[in-house]
C-alpha positions in Angstrom: -32.4 3.2 47.9 -32.6 3.4 51.9 -29.8 2.0 54.3 -32.8 0.0 55.3 -34.2 -1.5 52.5 -31.2 -2.5 50.6 -30.0 -4.3 53.9 -33.5 -6.6 54.1 -33.2 -7.5 50.3 -30.1 -9.2 51.7 -30.4 -10.0 54.3 -28.2 -7.8 56.8 -28.4 -5.4 59.9 -29.1 -1.9 58.0 -25.4 -1.2 61.0 -23.5 -3.7 57.5 -24.6 -1.1 54.2 -24.0 2.0 56.3 -19.9 0.1 57.1 -19.4 -0.7 53.8 -20.2 2.9 52.2 -18.4 4.5 54.9 -15.4 1.5 53.2 -15.1 0.2 56.8 -16.3 -2.7 55.9 -15.3 -5.1 53.6 -17.9 -7.7 52.3 -18.4 -11.0 51.9 -18.6 -12.1 47.9 -22.0 -13.2 49.0 -22.9 -10.5 50.2 -21.0 -8.1 47.8 -22.9 -10.7 44.7 -26.7 -10.4 46.0 -25.9 -6.3 46.1 -24.5 -6.5 42.6 -28.0 -8.4 41.9 -30.4 -5.8 43.2 -29.1 -2.8 41.8 -29.2 -5.0 38.6 -25.4 -4.4 37.9 -22.1 -6.5 37.7 -20.3 -6.7 41.0 -17.6 -4.1 39.9 -20.0 -1.8 39.0 -20.5 -1.7 43.1 -17.2 -2.6 44.2 -13.9 -0.9 43.3 -10.2 -3.1 44.9 -7.9 -0.1 46.2 -4.5 -1.0 47.2 -3.5 0.4 50.7 0.1 1.1 51.5 
């Protein structure tokens, strides 16, 4: 799926999806939920939390 397609499905700009992929942006809970719904998976399957020291 192209970034623009996903962005349209979840109601954000394509740049937001690109920044998510590059780790430059942390999604809101609503955005994470919507992305997971598009792919029919859990939020944990799409996003992981890492400790940053």
